[in-house]
N, C-alpha and C positions, 0 to 999 in steps of 0.2 A: 134567430136565426132559423133558416130553411134548412133541412137535412142537407148533406152533401149527395148530389147524384152519381153512382157508382157504376163503372159496367166490368163484370168479370170475363176476363179471357180466361178460357180453359174450363171442363165440366167434370173432371174426374175430384179424387178424394179430397184434395186441398181446396179445390172450389167450392165444393161442399160445407168445408169448412168456414168459409170466409163467407158464403151466403147465410148459413145459420147463425153465425157471431153478429154480423151485420143487422140481423132480423131482431137480435137481443140488444139492439142498442138505436134502433129505429128513430128517434127523435134526433141523432146527431148525422145519421148516414142510412141510405138505402140504396138497394141495387135496382136499376131500373132496366139494365139488359147483360145479356151474357152473351159471348160468342165462343163456338168451338167448330171445327172440321169435322169431327168425329160422327158420321151416320147423324141419326136422330138424337143425337146427345145434347146439343143446345136445346130444342124443343123439349125433351123429356126432363130437364136441370131445370129449365124455365116454369113448367107445370108444377114440379116439384115444390119450387121456393117461391111460387105465384109472384114469377117475374114478368112483366109486361111484353117485354121484347126480346129476342133472339136473333142472332147472326151465326152464319156459316162461315164468314170472312171477319175476322178482328177490325181490319180495316173500316167495315160498313158501320162496324160499331164506335171507331173514333171519330166517324163523320158526324156523330149526333151531337149536335150544338149545346144538349141539353146535358151531357156527361161532363162532369166536372175532374173525375178522377177514375183512373182504373186501378183494378188490382191483378197482376200476371201471376196464373196459377199453371202455364205452360210447360214441357219440358225445357230443362234447364238451357239448351243450346238456342234457345227463341228467346230468350230473356231480352239480349241486345238489341236485336231487331225490332221486337215490340216496344221497348222502354223508347226508343229513338223515333217509331213513328209515333207513340203517345204525345212526347213532348212535342214533335213537331206540330201535332193536334191541338196543342195546348193544354193536355192532360196531365195532372198529377199523377205520379205513378207510385202504388204500391207493389213491391217486386218481392215475390217469396224468396226464400232461401233455396241453393244459394246465388248471390246478386247476378251471376253470371259464370261462364267458364275460363275466361281469359282476364289476365289483369287489364289488356289494353282495350277489350270491352268493357271492362270496370271504368278505366277511365273515359272513355268515349261516351259512356252512358251518364257518368258524373256532370261531363263538360255539357253534353246536351241538353240536360236537364237546368243547367244553370242559364243558357244562352237563349232558352225559351220561357226563363222564368217560373219553372214548376218545380214542385218539389220529388226529391226521389227519397222514398221511404224505404226501408230495408225492413221486412216482416219478420223479424226474431221475437216470437212470442216469450221465450222463456224470461223477458224482461218485465213481464207482465203476469206473469204466475203469481198467484197469490201466495201461496209458499213460500217461492224463492224471493219473491218482493219482501216478504216477511224476515227472510233470514238476514238480507242484504240490510234492512231497517236496522235489525240489534246488530248487525257487524259495525254498521255505521255509526251507531250509537255508543261504542265501546265494549259491547257484553263481553266479547271474545279475546280483547287486547290486540296486537296486532297480529293478523292474518298471515299465515306462512302457508298454507295448503289450501285447494279447493280441488274438489273430486265431483266430477259430473257422469253421470253414463247413462246413455240412451241406446236399447237394444230392443230387437225383434228378429222376426223370421225372414225378413225380407219386404222391399216396396210394394205398393198397391199395383202399380201401372209397369207394362212390358218395358216401356223405354229405360227405366233405371238399369236395366240389366245392360243394355247397348251405353257401352263407354264413349262412343261418338257424340252420343245425343245428351248422356248425363255429366261426364267430364271425370267421373271416379264412381267410387262404391261407397261403402259405410261412412268412411271417413268424411267425404265429402257431403254425404246426404245427413249423417248425423253427427258428423266432429262439428261442423259449423254451427251447431247450438251450442255446444259445451263451449267451443273456442270464444263466440259471442258473450255466452253468459260469465265466464271467468273474466273477460276483459272488462266487461260493464260492471262486474261487483267490485273489482279493484278500482274503479274510477278512472278506467282508460289509461292504465301506464302504458310504457313503450314496451313492445316484446323484445326480449332480447335472443332467445334460441329456441330450436324445438327438435325433438329426437322422438320418432314413430315406427312401431313394427307392424308389419300388416301381413295378411295372409288370404288366401282364400283355401276354406277347408272345408266348405260344405256345398258352395253353389257353383262349382267350377265347370259343370257341365252346362251351365248357360250363360256364364259369363266370364270376363277377364278382371271384373271389378273385385275388391278386396271386400270381404264378408266378415273379417274380424279386423279391428283397428285398436291399437293402444298407443296413446299420444301425450307427452309430456312436454308443457310450455313455461318456461322460464322467464318470467317478468322484471323489469325495474322495480326496483323497493325490496326486493328478498321474497318473494313468493313465487311459486311456481303451481301447476294445474293439472291433475292428471284426467286425461278425457278416454273414456272407454265407449267404444262402439262395437256394434255387432248386427249382421243380418241375419246371423245363425242360431239366434236364441230364440227357442220353442218356447210356445205357451202365452202370446200376446207382448204389448209392449211393457218394458221394464223403464223407468226414467226417475233418478235422484239425483242428488248432491247431498255432498259432506262440506262441510266449512271448520275448518281449524285453524286456533289461535292459540297464543301462548297463556292467555286465561280463559280459555273455554271452547266448545263447539256446537255445532247444531247438524242434525241430520234430517234431510225431508225425503219421503219417499212420494213423490208426485201421485202414484194412483193408488197404493194401498190405503193411505189412510182416507181415502176418497170411495172406499168400495164395500159391498155389502157381502161376508163370508157366506156363501150362498152353496148348498146342494139340489141338484136337480136330476129327477131320470130323464126326463123329458126335454131340457134345452129350456132356456131364459130369453130366446131372441138374441138381442145385443149384450154382449158384456163390457168389452171395451177393445179399443182400436188393436187391432190385428189380432185378436184372441181366434183360434182357428175354429173352435167349439166351445158350447154352452152347457153340454151334460156333465155330470158328475161335479166334482169341486171347482166351483168359478168363483169370481170376484168382480161381480158387475158394478160398475161405476155410477155416479151420478152426477147433473150438472157438468159433463166433461168438458164441453168448450170453455166455460166460464172457469173451472180449475186448472184448464191449460193457459189462459190467459188471452183466448183469439178475442171476445167481444172487447175488452179492456184495450189491446192495441187497435183494434178497430175504431174506439172511441176517442183513443189519443191521435190516431192519423186524422180523423175528422176535425178535432180541436186544431191540430198543427195546420190544416189548409185553411182553415177560419182565422189562423192568427192569434189563437187563445193559448197555445202552448209551443215550447221548443221540441222540435223532434229528436227524440233520444236516440233512435236508431236510422241512420243515414246512409246513403250511399258509401259515404266514406268508409262506415264501420262496415259496411257490406265489401268493400275492397279488402280492409286488412283482414279481416275471416279470409278471404280467398288468399291473399298471400300467405297466409299461415299454413291454410290447407296445401298447397302449391309446396312450401317447405317442408311440411311432414311427408309427403309423398316423396321428395327429394331424399330426404332424411333415410325412411325406409329402403328406399333403390342403394343409396350409398354405404348402408349400418353405420352411420355415424350421425351425431350433433352437426344442425345446422344454424347457423347465424343468421340474425335480421341486419338490417333490409335484405330479402332475397330478390335475387332476378331469375325468371323463369328462363329455362334453356328448353323448353318442350312446349308444342301446340296446346295440351291439356295437363290439367292437374296430375290425372294418373299416369301420363305417360312417362312422367317425371321418376316414375316407381317402374313401370314396366319397361321401360327403354333400358336401364340398367341391370334388371333382374333376367331380362332376356340375353344381357352381353355375357 
């Protein structure tokens, strides 16, 4: 079968991840166009990744009959409108996390893709991260006995693009931006049991001068079956990205540090160029990574989505999964605002996830 022809909507950090990762699985998927309204970003992005076409308006990209699918890497507040437009144009949709910013939007996106007969695929790369996938394979084989605790943390000093700091465009802070990874991971790792409750503590400790968003978050999720997950997220950790999981069962445990096990312990007076995502400097002691995209799981994720479009695999991470993650994020923000545990299912009372916290904090 010929490779899936893909258009990328967006031209910032995550779009780079998608383009580079798709290039690693070009026998199954290829990028044929990019769309970005930001200055000359579309042209420079296309040149950098050797993409034949670029557009300033994503609607022009959707009008191209040769494009079978799109990846959406635009700001969170635009995910819904872009998905609806893509579905109406008959394009399969790969949507970056979070799926969108409201549960009503999530329902609308899921319904539109079903009505138009296209797939809505939720881009959660932790399900394809080789280390984390190995941990799940060991757990599923019985290596740890009954698993009762999952810990997942993702921390750095803040996002790449300015729009993340604007809660009206992002919908939330570190909890929404990074916690969605941990929530999706824990749910998948346990074979998707029902969520029972959530309790969360949030704060804006470092970046209060430029955002209302939380820059530190600790969240505890309880699942059916007697297991819970501890999710730690930060936009206030200096020194670059930190991403790790710990799995505990009555018969064993495993600990996986995503980056340090794939890094070179390095010292340089002059700098080494790029070391790792969000590292602010490469002088002195640093830990440069290699094959970063593959270790994260991005190419494997895109390969899976291509095979889903061709009907060769069943999608592991769907719009419904993205909706569940968003519901958990909403409930976690409400928990932090109320200072108590919140039960599932959760019905939002505010227009954005972070407003569940801010409205109660300000009161």
